gemmi code that builds the backbone of each chain (N, CA, C; Angstrom):
import gemmi

chains = {
    "A": [
        ("MET", (109.356, 78.524, 188.421), (109.109, 77.764, 187.199), (110.227, 76.735, 187.015)),
        ("ALA", (109.839, 75.476, 186.970), (110.832, 74.406, 186.853), (111.390, 74.359, 185.439)),
        ("ILE", (112.687, 74.203, 185.362), (113.302, 74.015, 184.045), (113.898, 72.612, 183.992)),
        ("HIS", (113.479, 71.868, 183.008), (114.007, 70.519, 182.824), (115.049, 70.576, 181.722)),
        ("SER", (116.131, 69.836, 181.873), (117.112, 69.839, 180.784), (117.695, 68.456, 180.559)),
        ("LEU", (118.184, 68.283, 179.354), (118.657, 66.972, 178.925), (119.658, 67.172, 177.795)),
        ("GLU", (120.675, 66.328, 177.761), (121.627, 66.395, 176.655), (121.563, 65.095, 175.865)),
        ("LEU", (121.536, 65.233, 174.544), (121.334, 64.068, 173.679), (122.340, 64.082, 172.542)),
        ("PRO", (122.682, 62.901, 172.011), (123.471, 62.921, 170.775), (122.615, 63.474, 169.626)),
        ("ALA", (123.232, 64.277, 168.768), (122.481, 64.863, 167.651), (122.338, 63.832, 166.545)),
        ("THR", (121.425, 62.889, 166.755), (121.146, 61.874, 165.734), (119.632, 61.737, 165.617)),
        ("LEU", (119.193, 61.221, 164.482), (117.758, 61.073, 164.272), (117.152, 60.095, 165.272)),
        ("SER", (117.970, 59.156, 165.756), (117.418, 58.177, 166.687), (117.167, 58.774, 168.077)),
        ("SER", (117.585, 60.021, 168.305), (117.289, 60.676, 169.584), (115.861, 61.212, 169.639)),
        ("LEU", (115.160, 61.134, 168.514), (113.847, 61.780, 168.440), (112.861, 61.272, 169.493)),
        ("THR", (112.803, 59.965, 169.663), (111.847, 59.409, 170.627), (112.159, 59.888, 172.052)),
        ("THR", (113.442, 59.885, 172.404), (113.848, 60.357, 173.732), (113.458, 61.826, 173.902)),
        ("LEU", (113.698, 62.611, 172.862), (113.364, 64.038, 172.899), (111.866, 64.242, 173.108)),
        ("GLU", (111.070, 63.496, 172.361), (109.604, 63.608, 172.486), (109.138, 63.243, 173.891)),
        ("ASN", (109.669, 62.134, 174.394), (109.257, 61.696, 175.731), (109.669, 62.697, 176.802)),
        ("PHE", (110.850, 63.276, 176.631), (111.335, 64.264, 177.594), (110.397, 65.478, 177.618)),
        ("VAL", (110.036, 65.966, 176.452), (109.157, 67.140, 176.386), (107.767, 66.794, 176.934)),
        ("ARG", (107.311, 65.602, 176.633), (106.003, 65.180, 177.130), (105.983, 65.192, 178.676)),
        ("GLN", (107.085, 64.707, 179.257), (107.164, 64.689, 180.722), (107.276, 66.100, 181.301)),
        ("ALA", (108.018, 66.958, 180.578), (108.208, 68.326, 181.071), (106.901, 69.107, 181.080)),
        ("MET", (105.945, 68.683, 180.277), (104.654, 69.390, 180.194), (103.786, 69.112, 181.405)),
        ("GLU", (104.021, 67.986, 182.051), (103.129, 67.596, 183.145), (103.142, 68.656, 184.235)),
        ("PRO", (102.017, 68.945, 184.875), (100.756, 68.219, 184.751), (99.851, 68.725, 183.626)),
        ("ALA", (100.341, 69.690, 182.836), (99.484, 70.189, 181.756), (99.228, 69.077, 180.740)),
        ("VAL", (98.033, 69.033, 180.220), (97.700, 68.043, 179.202), (97.247, 68.783, 177.945)),
        ("PRO", (98.141, 68.916, 176.979), (97.745, 69.634, 175.764), (96.755, 68.799, 174.951)),
        ("SER", (96.011, 69.466, 174.117), (95.101, 68.725, 173.229), (95.962, 67.901, 172.270)),
        ("PRO", (95.387, 66.807, 171.745), (96.163, 65.999, 170.791), (96.684, 66.835, 169.621)),
        ("ASP", (95.912, 67.841, 169.200), (96.345, 68.683, 168.081), (97.606, 69.464, 168.428)),
        ("VAL", (97.609, 70.074, 169.620), (98.785, 70.844, 170.028), (99.973, 69.909, 170.220)),
        ("PHE", (99.730, 68.744, 170.814), (100.856, 67.841, 171.016), (101.439, 67.379, 169.683)),
        ("ARG", (100.574, 67.167, 168.699), (101.054, 66.747, 167.378), (101.911, 67.848, 166.755)),
        ("ASP", (101.479, 69.103, 166.927), (102.278, 70.224, 166.405), (103.641, 70.284, 167.087)),
        ("ILE", (103.639, 70.081, 168.411), (104.891, 70.123, 169.160), (105.820, 69.012, 168.665)),
        ("ARG", (105.247, 67.830, 168.494), (106.029, 66.686, 168.025), (106.640, 66.977, 166.647)),
        ("LEU", (105.825, 67.572, 165.781), (106.297, 67.869, 164.425), (107.426, 68.899, 164.467)),
        ("VAL", (107.262, 69.940, 165.292), (108.291, 70.970, 165.411), (109.591, 70.361, 165.956)),
        ("LEU", (109.475, 69.510, 166.962), (110.676, 68.867, 167.528), (111.402, 68.051, 166.465)),
        ("GLU", (110.628, 67.304, 165.698), (111.241, 66.469, 164.664), (111.978, 67.327, 163.633)),
        ("GLU", (111.300, 68.363, 163.157), (111.915, 69.207, 162.119), (113.164, 69.913, 162.651)),
        ("LEU", (113.120, 70.345, 163.916), (114.278, 71.045, 164.475), (115.459, 70.083, 164.662)),
        ("LEU", (115.162, 68.880, 165.123), (116.244, 67.904, 165.295), (116.865, 67.551, 163.939)),
        ("VAL", (116.013, 67.361, 162.935), (116.503, 67.068, 161.582), (117.426, 68.190, 161.100)),
        ("ASN", (117.026, 69.441, 161.365), (117.854, 70.583, 160.967), (119.208, 70.563, 161.638)),
        ("ILE", (119.200, 70.251, 162.924), (120.467, 70.227, 163.662), (121.367, 69.122, 163.105)),
        ("VAL", (120.766, 67.947, 162.881), (121.559, 66.819, 162.384), (122.167, 67.149, 161.008)),
        ("PHE", (121.352, 67.729, 160.119), (121.824, 67.939, 158.743), (122.540, 69.263, 158.501)),
        ("TYR", (122.136, 70.313, 159.226), (122.713, 71.633, 158.937), (123.774, 72.059, 159.952)),
        ("ALA", (123.535, 71.767, 161.224), (124.501, 72.228, 162.222), (125.709, 71.300, 162.266)),
        ("TYR", (125.451, 70.013, 162.102), (126.541, 69.030, 162.176), (126.610, 68.205, 160.888)),
        ("PRO", (126.784, 68.838, 159.729), (126.784, 68.029, 158.500), (127.986, 67.092, 158.485)),
        ("GLY", (127.701, 65.824, 158.313), (128.772, 64.845, 158.160), (129.559, 64.539, 159.425)),
        ("GLU", (129.125, 65.057, 160.550), (129.854, 64.758, 161.790), (128.844, 64.669, 162.932)),
        ("GLY", (129.262, 64.111, 164.018), (128.364, 63.985, 165.158), (128.396, 65.248, 166.013)),
        ("GLY", (127.526, 65.282, 166.990), (127.497, 66.409, 167.905), (126.472, 66.148, 168.976)),
        ("LYS", (126.207, 67.152, 169.769), (125.191, 66.955, 170.795), (124.178, 68.092, 170.785)),
        ("VAL", (123.064, 67.819, 171.381), (121.975, 68.796, 171.501), (121.615, 68.893, 172.974)),
        ("ARG", (121.433, 70.105, 173.437), (120.941, 70.286, 174.800), (119.517, 70.827, 174.724)),
        ("VAL", (118.634, 70.208, 175.464), (117.224, 70.618, 175.450), (116.853, 71.161, 176.814)),
        ("GLU", (116.165, 72.280, 176.826), (115.614, 72.810, 178.074), (114.145, 73.091, 177.862)),
        ("CYS", (113.358, 72.723, 178.838), (111.919, 72.921, 178.744), (111.417, 73.663, 179.960)),
        ("SER", (110.539, 74.609, 179.745), (109.917, 75.261, 180.895), (108.444, 75.471, 180.603)),
        ("LEU", (107.667, 75.389, 181.655), (106.222, 75.588, 181.520), (105.824, 76.655, 182.519)),
        ("ASP", (105.286, 77.776, 182.038), (104.927, 78.821, 182.996), (103.498, 78.593, 183.508)),
        ("PRO", (103.117, 79.293, 184.590), (101.795, 79.035, 185.181), (100.651, 79.319, 184.208)),
        ("GLY", (100.903, 80.163, 183.228), (99.863, 80.458, 182.244), (99.727, 79.380, 181.180)),
        ("GLY", (100.525, 78.297, 181.285), (100.414, 77.202, 180.325), (101.239, 77.405, 179.075)),
        ("LYS", (102.241, 78.297, 179.167), (103.104, 78.470, 177.992), (104.322, 77.562, 178.127)),
        ("LEU", (104.474, 76.685, 177.147), (105.599, 75.749, 177.133), (106.672, 76.296, 176.200)),
        ("CYS", (107.890, 76.435, 176.724), (108.997, 76.856, 175.864), (110.040, 75.754, 175.822)),
        ("ILE", (110.499, 75.464, 174.625), (111.512, 74.426, 174.424), (112.721, 75.110, 173.784)),
        ("ARG", (113.863, 74.965, 174.422), (115.079, 75.585, 173.899), (116.053, 74.499, 173.474)),
        ("LEU", (116.490, 74.585, 172.232), (117.444, 73.600, 171.716), (118.770, 74.304, 171.443)),
        ("ARG", (119.821, 73.731, 171.973), (121.146, 74.326, 171.773), (122.070, 73.285, 171.121)),
        ("ASP", (122.789, 73.731, 170.072), (123.803, 72.848, 169.493), (125.087, 73.639, 169.334)),
        ("TRP", (126.179, 72.904, 169.163), (127.489, 73.549, 169.057), (128.039, 73.379, 167.636)),
        ("GLY", (127.101, 73.345, 166.686), (127.497, 73.149, 165.289), (127.768, 74.471, 164.594)),
        ("ILE", (127.844, 74.411, 163.257), (128.135, 75.630, 162.499), (126.959, 76.590, 162.645)),
        ("PRO", (127.228, 77.903, 162.614), (126.139, 78.872, 162.795), (125.051, 78.635, 161.765)),
        ("PHE", (123.832, 78.504, 162.247), (122.710, 78.304, 161.323), (121.456, 78.907, 161.938)),
        ("ASN", (120.994, 79.972, 161.322), (119.768, 80.607, 161.782), (118.629, 80.182, 160.865)),
        ("PRO", (117.794, 79.250, 161.323), (116.739, 78.756, 160.431), (115.735, 79.842, 160.052)),
        ("LEU", (115.652, 80.889, 160.881), (114.685, 81.943, 160.572), (115.111, 82.751, 159.354)),
        ("GLU", (116.416, 82.682, 159.034), (116.894, 83.407, 157.853), (116.921, 82.516, 156.614)),
        ("TYR", (116.574, 81.260, 156.798), (116.567, 80.337, 155.673), (115.455, 80.751, 154.719)),
        ("PRO", (115.738, 80.867, 153.425), (114.693, 81.355, 152.516), (113.486, 80.418, 152.509)),
        ("PRO", (112.287, 80.981, 152.502), (111.100, 80.124, 152.483), (111.043, 79.327, 151.180)),
        ("PRO", (110.417, 78.147, 151.220), (110.305, 77.383, 149.975), (109.399, 78.131, 149.008)),
        ("ARG", (109.621, 77.908, 147.745), (108.732, 78.533, 146.759), (107.407, 77.800, 146.798)),
        ("LEU", (106.384, 78.499, 147.249), (105.120, 77.812, 147.467), (104.142, 78.013, 146.311)),
        ("GLU", (104.466, 78.931, 145.435), (103.533, 79.186, 144.344), (103.853, 78.236, 143.184)),
        ("GLY", (102.944, 78.180, 142.261), (103.222, 77.383, 141.071), (102.902, 75.919, 141.264)),
        ("ASP", (103.059, 75.179, 140.195), (102.739, 73.766, 140.273), (103.745, 73.046, 141.144)),
        ("MET", (103.218, 72.183, 142.006), (104.072, 71.515, 142.967), (105.141, 70.664, 142.296)),
        ("ALA", (104.796, 70.105, 141.133), (105.759, 69.247, 140.450), (107.009, 70.035, 140.066)),
        ("GLU", (106.847, 71.363, 139.958), (107.972, 72.194, 139.545), (108.715, 72.778, 140.740)),
        ("ARG", (108.184, 72.562, 141.922), (108.789, 73.194, 143.094), (110.071, 72.542, 143.524)),
        ("GLU", (110.908, 73.341, 144.094), (112.083, 72.769, 144.737), (111.614, 72.002, 145.962)),
        ("ILE", (112.236, 70.870, 146.177), (111.900, 70.120, 147.379), (112.953, 70.482, 148.416)),
        ("GLY", (112.579, 71.221, 149.383), (113.543, 71.648, 150.404), (112.996, 72.819, 151.172)),
        ("GLY", (113.481, 72.992, 152.369), (113.022, 74.115, 153.175), (111.628, 73.925, 153.743)),
        ("LEU", (111.021, 72.767, 153.452), (109.654, 72.552, 153.918), (109.580, 72.446, 155.443)),
        ("GLY", (110.571, 71.784, 156.025), (110.560, 71.566, 157.465), (110.611, 72.876, 158.241)),
        ("ILE", (111.502, 73.768, 157.810), (111.645, 75.048, 158.499), (110.369, 75.865, 158.345)),
        ("HIS", (109.796, 75.799, 157.167), (108.539, 76.506, 156.933), (107.452, 76.000, 157.887)),
        ("LEU", (107.386, 74.686, 158.060), (106.398, 74.107, 158.983), (106.633, 74.604, 160.414)),
        ("VAL", (107.896, 74.624, 160.825), (108.220, 75.085, 162.188), (107.749, 76.520, 162.388)),
        ("LYS", (108.059, 77.374, 161.408), (107.680, 78.789, 161.529), (106.169, 78.956, 161.620)),
        ("GLN", (105.441, 78.099, 160.911), (103.985, 78.228, 160.903), (103.350, 77.621, 162.149)),
        ("LEU", (103.958, 76.589, 162.705), (103.304, 75.852, 163.795), (103.666, 76.370, 165.184)),
        ("ALA", (104.906, 76.838, 165.371), (105.299, 77.324, 166.700), (104.581, 78.644, 166.958)),
        ("HIS", (104.140, 78.840, 168.184), (103.438, 80.083, 168.498), (104.425, 81.239, 168.643)),
        ("GLU", (105.654, 80.906, 169.092), (106.727, 81.908, 169.173), (108.002, 81.201, 168.763)),
        ("ILE", (108.915, 81.948, 168.148), (110.187, 81.330, 167.765), (111.283, 82.397, 167.827)),
        ("ARG", (112.405, 82.034, 168.431), (113.530, 82.977, 168.565), (114.833, 82.226, 168.312)),
        ("TYR", (115.774, 82.946, 167.711), (117.107, 82.355, 167.507), (118.163, 83.326, 167.958)),
        ("PHE", (119.180, 82.840, 168.610), (120.395, 83.643, 168.748), (121.625, 82.745, 168.759)),
        ("ARG", (122.728, 83.358, 168.367), (124.007, 82.660, 168.394), (124.689, 83.092, 169.675)),
        ("GLN", (125.043, 82.137, 170.509), (125.702, 82.483, 171.773), (127.058, 81.801, 171.802)),
        ("GLU", (128.085, 82.637, 171.780), (129.458, 82.128, 171.693), (129.537, 81.088, 170.566)),
        ("ASP", (129.800, 79.835, 170.908), (129.943, 78.864, 169.824), (128.710, 77.968, 169.674)),
        ("SER", (127.544, 78.475, 170.107), (126.360, 77.615, 169.998), (125.189, 78.321, 169.310)),
        ("ASN", (124.352, 77.505, 168.681), (123.073, 77.978, 168.136), (122.004, 77.729, 169.188)),
        ("VAL", (121.207, 78.752, 169.487), (120.158, 78.596, 170.493), (118.816, 78.957, 169.856)),
        ("LEU", (117.964, 77.959, 169.755), (116.653, 78.189, 169.146), (115.573, 77.872, 170.173)),
        ("THR", (114.667, 78.816, 170.350), (113.591, 78.623, 171.324), (112.248, 78.664, 170.611)),
        ("VAL", (111.423, 77.667, 170.878), (110.054, 77.670, 170.352), (109.092, 77.560, 171.531)),
        ("CYS", (108.003, 78.306, 171.465), (107.021, 78.258, 172.553), (105.640, 77.929, 172.003)),
        ("PHE", (104.887, 77.266, 172.849), (103.507, 76.885, 172.505), (102.604, 77.226, 173.674)),
        ("GLN", (101.450, 77.754, 173.388), (100.435, 77.931, 174.424), (99.643, 76.631, 174.497)),
        ("LEU", (99.734, 75.952, 175.647), (99.070, 74.641, 175.754), (97.561, 74.801, 175.981)),
    ],
    "B": [
        ("MET", (106.113, 55.451, 166.123), (105.212, 54.465, 165.505), (105.758, 54.047, 164.141)),
        ("PRO", (105.839, 52.731, 163.882), (106.393, 52.297, 162.596), (105.421, 52.560, 161.428)),
        ("LEU", (105.911, 52.325, 160.243), (105.085, 52.502, 159.052), (105.057, 51.189, 158.285)),
        ("THR", (103.850, 50.746, 157.927), (103.753, 49.604, 157.021), (103.050, 50.094, 155.763)),
        ("VAL", (103.396, 49.488, 154.646), (102.819, 49.935, 153.374), (102.329, 48.725, 152.592)),
        ("THR", (101.071, 48.751, 152.180), (100.562, 47.701, 151.304), (100.191, 48.319, 149.963)),
        ("SER", (100.124, 47.482, 148.937), (99.729, 48.025, 147.634), (98.873, 47.024, 146.885)),
        ("MET", (98.093, 47.561, 145.951), (97.188, 46.727, 145.178), (97.162, 47.277, 143.755)),
        ("GLU", (97.236, 46.380, 142.774), (97.191, 46.855, 141.391), (95.740, 46.819, 140.925)),
        ("LYS", (95.187, 47.993, 140.622), (93.773, 48.058, 140.222), (93.607, 47.754, 138.742)),
        ("GLN", (94.528, 48.311, 137.975), (94.568, 48.068, 136.528), (96.051, 48.015, 136.199)),
        ("PRO", (96.415, 47.532, 135.028), (97.854, 47.513, 134.722), (98.476, 48.912, 134.877)),
        ("GLY", (99.461, 49.022, 135.707), (100.154, 50.309, 135.902), (99.457, 51.269, 136.855)),
        ("VAL", (98.312, 50.864, 137.368), (97.541, 51.729, 138.270), (97.490, 51.078, 139.653)),
        ("PHE", (98.098, 51.735, 140.621), (98.234, 51.137, 141.950), (97.572, 51.981, 143.027)),
        ("VAL", (97.002, 51.288, 144.019), (96.597, 51.962, 145.240), (97.628, 51.576, 146.299)),
        ("VAL", (98.291, 52.568, 146.854), (99.321, 52.336, 147.860), (98.805, 52.856, 149.197)),
        ("SER", (98.812, 51.994, 150.209), (98.243, 52.374, 151.503), (99.287, 52.318, 152.613)),
        ("PRO", (99.857, 53.478, 152.953), (100.741, 53.515, 154.110), (99.909, 53.500, 155.391)),
        ("TYR", (100.453, 52.901, 156.429), (99.724, 52.833, 157.679), (100.693, 53.137, 158.818)),
        ("GLY", (100.415, 54.200, 159.565), (101.278, 54.563, 160.690), (101.750, 55.998, 160.576)),
        ("SER", (103.003, 56.190, 160.911), (103.566, 57.531, 160.989), (104.557, 57.724, 159.848)),
        ("LEU", (104.333, 58.744, 159.025), (105.177, 58.967, 157.844), (106.173, 60.075, 158.184)),
        ("ASP", (107.315, 59.690, 158.725), (108.216, 60.705, 159.285), (109.675, 60.451, 158.911)),
        ("THR", (110.561, 61.156, 159.577), (111.998, 61.088, 159.300), (112.527, 59.657, 159.355)),
        ("ASN", (112.058, 58.912, 160.353), (112.601, 57.567, 160.530), (111.891, 56.501, 159.699)),
        ("THR", (110.755, 56.820, 159.105), (109.982, 55.779, 158.410), (109.750, 56.042, 156.923)),
        ("HIS", (110.029, 57.264, 156.444), (109.620, 57.609, 155.074), (110.246, 56.713, 154.010)),
        ("THR", (111.418, 56.132, 154.325), (112.074, 55.295, 153.310), (111.268, 54.019, 153.019)),
        ("VAL", (110.432, 53.604, 153.987), (109.602, 52.409, 153.754), (108.648, 52.679, 152.583)),
        ("LEU", (108.038, 53.860, 152.591), (107.127, 54.232, 151.500), (107.910, 54.478, 150.209)),
        ("GLU", (109.037, 55.148, 150.344), (109.867, 55.462, 149.180), (110.295, 54.183, 148.446)),
        ("ARG", (110.709, 53.197, 149.241), (111.161, 51.937, 148.635), (110.027, 51.214, 147.914)),
        ("LYS", (108.846, 51.234, 148.545), (107.685, 50.576, 147.934), (107.349, 51.243, 146.601)),
        ("ILE", (107.360, 52.581, 146.597), (107.020, 53.303, 145.365), (108.084, 53.066, 144.286)),
        ("ASP", (109.343, 53.080, 144.681), (110.419, 52.805, 143.719), (110.242, 51.414, 143.106)),
        ("PHE", (109.884, 50.467, 143.968), (109.685, 49.099, 143.503), (108.548, 49.038, 142.482)),
        ("LEU", (107.426, 49.714, 142.793), (106.271, 49.690, 141.880), (106.606, 50.370, 140.555)),
        ("ALA", (107.396, 51.439, 140.629), (107.769, 52.151, 139.407), (108.657, 51.263, 138.542)),
        ("ARG", (109.540, 50.526, 139.204), (110.523, 49.722, 138.484), (109.919, 48.408, 137.996)),
        ("GLU", (109.294, 47.683, 138.922), (108.818, 46.336, 138.599), (107.395, 46.323, 138.054)),
        ("GLY", (106.592, 47.306, 138.448), (105.193, 47.288, 138.049), (104.870, 48.321, 136.990)),
        ("ALA", (105.906, 49.049, 136.519), (105.696, 50.115, 135.539), (104.550, 51.030, 135.961)),
        ("ALA", (104.561, 51.425, 137.239), (103.465, 52.261, 137.768), (103.386, 53.589, 137.026)),
        ("LYS", (102.173, 53.911, 136.568), (101.930, 55.210, 135.919), (101.077, 56.084, 136.834)),
        ("VAL", (100.094, 55.455, 137.434), (99.192, 56.200, 138.325), (99.252, 55.554, 139.704)),
        ("ILE", (99.574, 56.366, 140.698), (99.587, 55.867, 142.068), (98.582, 56.661, 142.887)),
        ("THR", (97.693, 55.935, 143.538), (96.782, 56.563, 144.490), (97.309, 56.276, 145.873)),
        ("LEU", (97.590, 57.318, 146.614), (98.012, 57.129, 148.001), (96.765, 57.187, 148.866)),
        ("ASP", (96.416, 56.055, 149.449), (95.293, 56.037, 150.376), (95.860, 56.360, 151.759)),
        ("MET", (95.635, 57.604, 152.195), (96.283, 58.101, 153.410), (95.457, 57.857, 154.665)),
        ("GLY", (94.371, 57.068, 154.523), (93.463, 56.861, 155.658), (94.133, 56.304, 156.913)),
        ("GLY", (95.243, 55.583, 156.747), (95.908, 54.986, 157.901), (97.058, 55.819, 158.440)),
        ("VAL", (97.267, 57.010, 157.849), (98.403, 57.835, 158.278), (97.914, 58.883, 159.273)),
        ("ASP", (98.464, 58.864, 160.483), (97.988, 59.835, 161.471), (99.025, 60.906, 161.788)),
        ("TYR", (100.174, 60.846, 161.129), (101.218, 61.849, 161.374), (102.096, 61.922, 160.146)),
        ("ILE", (102.440, 63.149, 159.745), (103.375, 63.301, 158.625), (104.312, 64.460, 158.931)),
        ("SER", (105.607, 64.272, 158.624), (106.561, 65.375, 158.786), (107.093, 65.727, 157.397)),
        ("SER", (108.006, 66.709, 157.348), (108.458, 67.193, 156.036), (109.127, 66.085, 155.215)),
        ("MET", (109.747, 65.120, 155.890), (110.358, 64.007, 155.148), (109.282, 63.196, 154.425)),
        ("GLY", (108.135, 63.004, 155.068), (107.018, 62.303, 154.444), (106.455, 63.103, 153.284)),
        ("VAL", (106.327, 64.418, 153.506), (105.821, 65.295, 152.445), (106.743, 65.226, 151.228)),
        ("ARG", (108.052, 65.195, 151.482), (109.022, 65.129, 150.377), (108.808, 63.900, 149.501)),
        ("VAL", (108.519, 62.759, 150.146), (108.297, 61.534, 149.367), (107.086, 61.727, 148.444)),
        ("VAL", (106.022, 62.324, 148.988), (104.812, 62.551, 148.188), (105.120, 63.487, 147.014)),
        ("LEU", (105.811, 64.596, 147.297), (106.107, 65.572, 146.239), (107.036, 64.980, 145.177)),
        ("LYS", (108.014, 64.222, 145.638), (108.974, 63.610, 144.715), (108.268, 62.598, 143.802)),
        ("THR", (107.378, 61.802, 144.400), (106.646, 60.813, 143.616), (105.773, 61.505, 142.582)),
        ("LYS", (105.110, 62.561, 143.011), (104.242, 63.299, 142.097), (105.064, 63.826, 140.911)),
        ("LYS", (106.237, 64.362, 141.228), (107.092, 64.928, 140.196), (107.541, 63.846, 139.206)),
        ("GLU", (107.966, 62.716, 139.741), (108.473, 61.655, 138.868), (107.375, 61.055, 138.000)),
        ("LEU", (106.188, 60.866, 138.587), (105.082, 60.301, 137.798), (104.638, 61.288, 136.716)),
        ("SER", (104.589, 62.573, 137.063), (104.193, 63.591, 136.065), (105.164, 63.582, 134.897)),
        ("ARG", (106.454, 63.459, 135.226), (107.476, 63.468, 134.177), (107.262, 62.309, 133.206)),
        ("ARG", (106.736, 61.198, 133.721), (106.520, 60.035, 132.855), (105.104, 60.003, 132.283)),
        ("GLY", (104.393, 61.113, 132.410), (103.044, 61.179, 131.860), (102.009, 60.505, 132.747)),
        ("GLY", (102.362, 60.191, 133.970), (101.421, 59.568, 134.891), (100.892, 60.579, 135.895)),
        ("ALA", (100.407, 60.077, 137.021), (99.834, 60.988, 138.013), (99.887, 60.369, 139.401)),
        ("LEU", (99.922, 61.248, 140.387), (99.766, 60.838, 141.782), (98.488, 61.479, 142.302)),
        ("VAL", (97.636, 60.668, 142.872), (96.444, 61.222, 143.514), (96.393, 60.707, 144.955)),
        ("MET", (95.656, 61.414, 145.784), (95.580, 61.004, 147.188), (94.123, 60.911, 147.615)),
        ("MET", (93.883, 60.084, 148.616), (92.534, 60.044, 149.173), (92.571, 59.797, 150.679)),
        ("ASN", (91.442, 60.108, 151.320), (91.246, 59.837, 152.758), (92.254, 60.512, 153.683)),
        ("LEU", (92.560, 61.779, 153.431), (93.494, 62.470, 154.315), (92.814, 62.844, 155.627)),
        ("LYS", (93.449, 62.491, 156.751), (92.926, 62.932, 158.038), (93.165, 64.440, 158.164)),
        ("PRO", (92.368, 65.103, 159.011), (92.491, 66.575, 159.102), (93.921, 67.047, 159.389)),
        ("GLN", (94.624, 66.344, 160.278), (95.973, 66.804, 160.633), (96.957, 66.640, 159.474)),
        ("ILE", (96.689, 65.674, 158.600), (97.562, 65.459, 157.447), (97.270, 66.534, 156.396)),
        ("LYS", (95.985, 66.784, 156.217), (95.551, 67.802, 155.269), (96.142, 69.164, 155.654)),
        ("ARG", (96.164, 69.408, 156.966), (96.660, 70.692, 157.466), (98.137, 70.898, 157.090)),
        ("VAL", (98.939, 69.846, 157.210), (100.355, 69.974, 156.875), (100.513, 70.322, 155.390)),
        ("PHE", (99.746, 69.653, 154.531), (99.804, 69.977, 153.094), (99.269, 71.386, 152.827)),
        ("GLU", (98.298, 71.782, 153.650), (97.730, 73.122, 153.521), (98.786, 74.182, 153.835)),
        ("ILE", (99.550, 73.966, 154.911), (100.557, 74.937, 155.342), (101.606, 75.134, 154.260)),
        ("ILE", (101.986, 74.059, 153.586), (102.986, 74.234, 152.529), (102.325, 74.554, 151.189)),
        ("ASN", (101.015, 74.799, 151.244), (100.290, 75.276, 150.068), (100.326, 74.280, 148.914)),
        ("ALA", (100.290, 73.001, 149.252), (100.377, 71.975, 148.215), (99.006, 71.472, 147.791)),
        ("LEU", (97.978, 71.800, 148.566), (96.662, 71.229, 148.255), (96.134, 71.595, 146.873)),
        ("PRO", (96.324, 72.856, 146.439), (95.741, 73.197, 145.133), (96.282, 72.348, 143.985)),
        ("THR", (97.501, 71.837, 144.124), (98.065, 71.083, 143.005), (97.963, 69.576, 143.195)),
        ("LEU", (97.499, 69.150, 144.374), (97.338, 67.717, 144.599), (95.902, 67.330, 144.285)),
        ("GLN", (95.759, 66.196, 143.613), (94.402, 65.725, 143.377), (93.993, 64.845, 144.540)),
        ("ILE", (92.940, 65.264, 145.211), (92.510, 64.526, 146.391), (91.073, 64.039, 146.206)),
        ("PHE", (90.888, 62.758, 146.409), (89.556, 62.178, 146.278), (89.034, 61.781, 147.642)),
        ("SER", (87.710, 61.835, 147.767), (87.148, 61.491, 149.070), (86.643, 60.060, 149.105)),
        ("SER", (86.574, 59.399, 147.940), (86.088, 58.017, 147.966), (86.688, 57.214, 146.822)),
        ("LEU", (86.593, 55.902, 146.941), (87.069, 55.030, 145.872), (86.258, 55.225, 144.600)),
        ("GLN", (84.967, 55.554, 144.785), (84.106, 55.793, 143.629), (84.641, 56.961, 142.792)),
        ("GLU", (84.979, 58.037, 143.487), (85.534, 59.198, 142.785), (86.812, 58.814, 142.061)),
        ("LEU", (87.624, 58.004, 142.719), (88.877, 57.553, 142.117), (88.592, 56.733, 140.863)),
        ("ASP", (87.623, 55.812, 140.976), (87.287, 54.965, 139.831), (86.802, 55.810, 138.654)),
        ("ASP", (85.994, 56.823, 138.953), (85.511, 57.707, 137.887), (86.692, 58.401, 137.204)),
        ("TYR", (87.630, 58.835, 138.046), (88.818, 59.524, 137.527), (89.629, 58.590, 136.631)),
        ("LEU", (89.805, 57.348, 137.094), (90.600, 56.384, 136.326), (89.911, 56.038, 135.014)),
        ("THR", (88.591, 55.886, 135.063), (87.830, 55.603, 133.848), (88.019, 56.733, 132.837)),
        ("GLU", (87.967, 57.955, 133.356), (88.141, 59.128, 132.485), (89.547, 59.144, 131.871)),
        ("MET", (90.556, 58.835, 132.703), (91.938, 58.795, 132.202), (92.072, 57.749, 131.093)),
        ("GLN", (91.465, 56.587, 131.356), (91.495, 55.481, 130.410), (90.870, 55.916, 129.075)),
        ("ARG", (89.731, 56.603, 129.186), (89.002, 57.063, 128.009), (89.889, 58.011, 127.197)),
        ("GLN", (90.588, 58.919, 127.934), (91.455, 59.877, 127.247), (92.608, 59.169, 126.542)),
        ("VAL", (93.114, 58.121, 127.180), (94.217, 57.384, 126.558), (93.739, 56.700, 125.288)),
        ("VAL", (92.552, 56.058, 125.380), (92.011, 55.308, 124.246), (91.647, 56.247, 123.094)),
        ("HIS", (91.000, 57.367, 123.466), (90.514, 58.261, 122.407), (91.468, 59.408, 122.099)),
        ("GLY", (92.632, 59.371, 122.719), (93.616, 60.428, 122.474), (93.142, 61.731, 123.061)),
    ],
}
model = gemmi.Model(1)
for chain_id, residues in chains.items():
    chain = gemmi.Chain(chain_id)
    for i, (resn, *xyz) in enumerate(residues, 1):
        res = gemmi.Residue()
        res.name, res.seqid = resn, gemmi.SeqId(i, " ")
        for name, pos in zip(("N", "CA", "C"), xyz):
            atom = gemmi.Atom()
            atom.name, atom.element = name, gemmi.Element(name[0])
            atom.pos, atom.b_iso = gemmi.Position(*pos), 0.0
            res.add_atom(atom)
        chain.add_residue(res)
    model.add_chain(chain)
structure = gemmi.Structure()
structure.add_model(model)
structure.setup_entities()
């Protein structure tokens, strides 16, 4: 199983490069537009989290690894060297009640949890390692 | 994909705002600025977001919608949406926002809604 990897600056402008990298790593598999849109959304939300939560107010880097198994399962692993942040422990947004009264926040992580088919987090030495998988 | 936003004043203070493109982390400020401008310069009370041209939305885009809804409600106005593509609807569905958002399927429905609002204003 081929593993593709790439290191990027942890900035919002890295998003396009990240998307293109994952798109290439999927080949020759061709996910449906719906699955690809979910993958794109998850990548965006995860990068935003790294930029704002792992490296608040400072720069950093992100390492991406992608693997596609013969069964068509795509796993994307994002590693950063920022402050420890486990998005899976982040409290879910308050979804009940009138939206006008809701706190605006935590929506991105909630979307990731709902859209990724599998999600795992661990802290390894001085890095956050988050893996999301999709069945293509 | 970039985002362009056009707007049209249907009645005084009542605007149809049409974003076109991708409403995401890198583009949401385009919509935010347009809405701020309409609120400030056009005294917008009711904004209809015609989402027919939006094919992608991320949480940053959702935040703009929720924030606008909150601000308009506070001023006694309203935010309504129309023409959501299935993938956009799904994102709002996941965050459970659909029950509190007013969504219309046509301009006719919107016009009926606006007429009703107008009637309520006139007749208290």
